[in-house]
C-alpha positions as CSV (number, residue, x, y, z in Angstrom):
1,M,112.7,91.2,-41.1
2,E,113.1,87.7,-42.2
3,K,114.1,86.5,-38.8
4,Q,111.2,88.3,-37.1
5,E,109.0,86.5,-39.6
6,N,110.2,83.2,-38.9
7,S,109.9,83.8,-35.2
8,Y,106.3,84.7,-35.7
9,L,105.7,81.6,-37.8
10,K,107.3,79.5,-35.1
11,I,105.2,81.1,-32.5
12,N,102.0,80.7,-34.6
13,K,102.9,77.1,-35.1
14,G,103.3,76.4,-31.5
15,G,100.2,78.2,-30.5
16,M,98.2,76.2,-33.1
17,I,99.7,72.7,-31.7
18,E,98.7,73.9,-28.0
19,I,95.0,74.8,-29.3
20,L,94.8,71.3,-31.2
21,F,96.0,69.6,-28.0
22,V,93.5,71.5,-25.8
23,L,90.6,70.6,-28.2
24,L,91.8,67.0,-28.2
25,M,91.8,66.7,-24.4
26,I,88.3,68.4,-24.2
27,I,87.0,65.8,-26.9
28,C,88.6,63.0,-24.9
29,M,86.8,64.2,-21.6
30,I,83.6,64.5,-23.2
31,N,83.8,61.0,-24.8
32,Y,85.1,59.7,-21.2
33,S,82.0,61.4,-19.5
34,F,79.7,59.6,-21.9
35,Y,81.2,56.4,-21.9
36,M,80.9,56.3,-17.6
37,Q,77.1,57.3,-17.8
38,R,74.9,54.2,-16.8
39,R,71.2,53.5,-15.9
40,S,70.1,52.5,-12.5
41,E,67.1,50.5,-13.8
42,L,67.2,47.8,-16.3
43,E,64.6,47.9,-19.2
44,I,64.9,45.5,-22.2
45,L,64.2,47.3,-25.3
46,Q,63.1,45.1,-28.5
47,L,63.8,45.4,-32.3
48,E,63.5,43.6,-35.3
49,N,66.1,42.9,-37.9
50,E,64.4,45.0,-40.6
51,Q,64.6,48.0,-38.2
52,M,68.0,47.7,-37.2
53,Q,69.8,49.9,-39.7
54,E,67.6,52.9,-38.8
55,Q,66.7,52.4,-35.4
56,L,69.5,50.6,-33.4
57,P,71.7,53.7,-33.2
58,E,69.1,55.8,-31.7
59,L,67.9,52.9,-29.0
60,L,71.6,52.3,-28.2
61,E,71.9,56.2,-26.8
62,E,69.1,54.9,-24.2
63,L,71.8,52.8,-22.6
64,Q,69.6,49.9,-22.2
65,P,70.1,46.2,-23.5
66,V,68.4,45.9,-26.8
67,V,67.1,42.6,-28.1
68,I,67.3,42.2,-31.9
69,R,65.1,39.3,-33.4
70,G,65.7,37.6,-36.9
71,V,69.6,38.5,-37.0
72,A,71.5,36.3,-39.3
73,P,74.3,34.6,-37.1
74,P,78.0,34.5,-38.5
75,R,78.7,31.4,-40.5
76,G,81.3,29.1,-39.5
77,L,80.7,28.9,-35.8
78,T,78.6,25.6,-35.5
79,Q,79.7,22.2,-34.5
80,E,79.2,20.9,-38.2
81,S,81.1,23.9,-39.6
82,L,83.9,23.7,-37.5
83,Q,84.5,20.0,-38.3
84,K,84.9,21.1,-42.1
85,I,87.9,23.2,-41.0
86,P,90.8,20.5,-40.2
87,R,93.4,23.5,-39.6
88,L,91.8,24.3,-36.6
89,G,91.8,20.8,-35.2
90,D,94.8,21.3,-32.8
91,F,93.5,24.8,-31.5
92,S,93.7,24.2,-27.9
93,V,90.3,24.6,-25.9
94,G,90.6,24.3,-22.2
95,G,93.6,22.0,-22.9
96,Q,92.1,19.7,-25.4
97,P,92.4,20.0,-29.2
98,L,89.5,21.4,-30.9
99,S,88.9,18.2,-32.9
100,D,88.4,16.2,-29.6
101,V,86.1,19.0,-28.2
102,L,84.0,18.6,-31.3
103,K,83.5,15.1,-31.0
104,T,82.8,15.2,-27.2
105,P,81.4,18.5,-26.3
106,A,80.6,17.7,-22.8
107,I,84.0,18.9,-22.0
108,L,83.0,22.5,-22.6
109,F,80.8,22.7,-19.5
110,T,82.0,23.9,-16.1
111,A,80.0,24.2,-13.0
112,E,80.8,27.7,-12.2
113,G,81.2,29.4,-15.5
114,A,85.1,29.7,-16.0
115,P,85.6,30.0,-19.9
116,T,87.2,27.4,-21.8
117,L,89.2,29.9,-23.7
118,A,91.3,32.9,-22.4
119,Q,90.2,36.3,-23.9
120,E,93.4,36.1,-26.2
121,R,92.3,32.8,-27.4
122,R,88.5,34.0,-28.0
123,E,89.8,36.5,-30.0
124,E,92.4,34.5,-32.1
125,L,89.7,32.0,-33.1
126,A,87.4,34.5,-33.9
127,K,90.1,35.9,-36.4
128,E,90.7,32.4,-37.7
129,L,86.8,32.4,-38.6
130,S,87.3,35.7,-40.0
131,L,84.6,37.1,-37.5
132,N,86.5,40.3,-37.4
133,L,86.1,41.0,-41.3
134,W,82.6,40.1,-41.0
135,A,81.7,42.4,-38.1
136,D,83.5,45.3,-39.9
137,R,81.1,44.6,-42.9
138,T,77.9,44.1,-41.2
139,W,78.1,45.8,-37.7
140,L,80.6,48.8,-37.9
141,P,78.4,50.7,-40.4
142,I,75.5,50.7,-37.8
143,L,77.2,51.0,-34.6
144,S,79.5,53.7,-35.9
145,Q,76.5,56.0,-36.4
146,T,76.0,56.5,-32.6
147,T,78.8,59.5,-32.5
148,W,79.6,61.9,-35.2
149,M,83.2,60.9,-35.0
150,G,82.4,57.0,-35.2
151,P,83.0,56.4,-38.9
152,V,86.5,57.9,-38.2
153,I,87.6,56.4,-34.9
154,G,85.4,53.4,-34.6
155,A,86.7,49.8,-34.7
156,M,85.4,46.3,-34.0
157,R,86.8,43.4,-32.0
158,T,85.2,40.1,-32.1
159,E,85.6,37.0,-29.8
160,V,84.3,33.2,-30.0
161,V,82.6,31.5,-26.9
162,L,82.5,27.7,-26.9
163,G,80.3,26.6,-24.0
164,G,79.4,29.4,-21.6
165,I,80.9,32.2,-19.9
166,G,80.3,33.3,-16.4
167,M,79.7,37.0,-15.2
168,I,82.1,39.5,-16.8
169,R,81.8,43.2,-17.0
170,L,81.5,44.8,-20.6
171,T,84.0,47.5,-21.4
172,A,83.2,48.3,-25.1
173,K,81.1,51.2,-26.1
174,Y,78.5,48.4,-27.2
175,T,78.8,44.5,-27.0
176,C,76.6,42.5,-28.9
177,I,76.1,38.8,-27.8
178,M,74.8,36.2,-30.8
179,P,74.4,32.5,-30.1
180,T,75.3,30.4,-33.1
181,E,74.3,26.8,-31.9
182,G,72.4,26.0,-28.8
183,T,70.3,28.0,-26.4
184,Y,71.6,30.2,-23.8
185,T,70.3,31.9,-20.6
186,L,71.9,35.4,-20.7
187,S,71.9,36.9,-17.2
188,I,72.1,40.8,-16.8
189,L,72.8,41.9,-13.3
190,S,71.2,45.4,-12.0
191,K,73.5,48.1,-11.3
192,D,72.4,48.2,-7.6
193,S,73.2,44.5,-7.2
194,E,76.8,44.6,-8.1
195,S,77.8,45.9,-4.4
196,L,76.4,42.5,-3.2
197,L,78.6,40.3,-5.3
198,P,81.5,38.3,-3.8
199,A,85.2,39.5,-4.2
200,K,85.6,36.7,-6.5
201,W,82.4,37.0,-8.7
202,R,84.2,37.1,-12.2
203,Y,83.3,34.0,-14.3
204,K,80.6,32.7,-12.0
205,Y,77.1,32.0,-13.0
206,P,74.5,34.1,-10.9
207,S,72.5,30.9,-10.5
208,A,75.7,29.3,-8.9
209,L,76.0,32.0,-6.2
210,T,75.0,30.5,-2.8
211,V,74.7,32.2,0.5
212,N,78.1,30.6,1.5
213,D,79.8,33.0,-0.8
214,T,77.2,35.7,-1.2
215,P,75.5,36.4,2.2
216,L,72.8,38.6,0.4
217,V,72.3,36.4,-2.6
218,A,68.5,36.7,-2.0
219,D,68.7,40.3,-2.7
220,L,70.8,40.1,-6.0
221,K,68.4,41.2,-9.0
222,Y,69.0,40.4,-12.5
223,I,67.2,39.6,-15.6
224,D,67.3,36.5,-17.5
225,V,67.0,36.4,-21.3
226,V,66.7,33.2,-23.4
227,L,68.9,33.4,-26.4
228,R,68.8,31.2,-29.4
229,P,70.3,31.5,-32.7
230,G,68.9,34.2,-34.6
231,T,68.4,36.5,-31.6
232,T,71.1,39.3,-30.8
233,V,71.4,41.4,-27.6
234,C,73.4,44.6,-27.7
235,F,74.7,46.2,-24.5
236,P,75.9,49.6,-23.3
237,P,79.2,49.7,-21.5
238,H,79.9,48.5,-17.9
239,C,77.2,45.7,-17.7
240,I,77.9,42.7,-16.0
241,I,76.5,39.7,-17.9
242,S,77.0,35.9,-18.2
243,I,75.7,33.5,-20.6
244,E,75.0,30.1,-19.4
245,P,74.1,27.2,-21.9
246,V,70.7,25.4,-21.2
247,K,72.1,21.9,-21.6
248,E,68.8,20.3,-22.6
249,S,68.6,22.2,-25.7
250,S,71.9,20.9,-27.5
251,S,74.9,18.9,-27.1
252,F,77.2,22.0,-28.5
253,F,77.2,25.7,-27.6
254,S,78.8,28.3,-29.3
255,A,78.4,32.1,-29.6
256,A,79.9,35.2,-31.0
257,I,80.8,38.5,-29.2
258,V,81.0,41.7,-31.3
259,E,82.3,45.0,-29.7
260,Y,82.3,48.4,-30.9
261,H,85.2,50.6,-29.8
262,E,86.1,54.0,-29.8
263,P,89.7,55.0,-28.3
264,V,88.3,55.5,-24.9
265,T,87.0,52.0,-24.4
266,L,89.9,50.4,-26.2
267,I,92.2,52.0,-23.5
268,S,89.4,50.6,-20.9
269,K,89.5,47.1,-22.3
270,S,93.6,46.9,-22.4
271,F,93.1,47.0,-18.5
272,S,90.3,44.6,-18.3
273,Q,90.7,41.1,-17.0
274,N,88.1,39.4,-19.1
């Protein structure tokens, strides 16, 4: 009798594990299907900072870029602030120590948009400035409201951009771009124009493309948004964007990238080349 009960318990446990596994797979497939959704037409939605807590999660479900005005940028990511952190003086930026870059910011500029920091280094500098802790405290409670499992599985990733960065494809469930010093031109490529890009489009500014590398460059469609400190733009996944400094506006340019991830997007990011 005891042997029969033990065998029944083993079968019952095995069946429960199979059911849980199937449920997990179904949840992952549903999340992936939502993750792959995109809108063909671009529409810029707008929001004030005071409305962000209540309205941003709902607007993000529209899968369109959302401009938020009046957002306080993270502290510590300006030329003056960085000069007050001597421990970061030797941090390599484009092969130059950060202390030299702060004295001569012109070396941040590249003609086509290649970043001065690789993705790993952008993330490392963000951690040095505690942007990850700041994002967990200020952005995670808002962005995690967009799914019922968000408060449990949501995670933040942050990066620092010094200078500009040419076209990249966003992989996070939501990505927020916020300048901290200087004015930027944020370019958002339309979905239908992606097939017109050259094979080596990554890290190029749309304005730098010519008929030589992009035969149908005249047919490219993208929206330019002028970004200044205090304004943030939040994006759905898969958008191709670039952030180009408006050189006449400042001598130093910096921005923070805040990403909200769930397991599916973290896997996608691991394969990203940004």
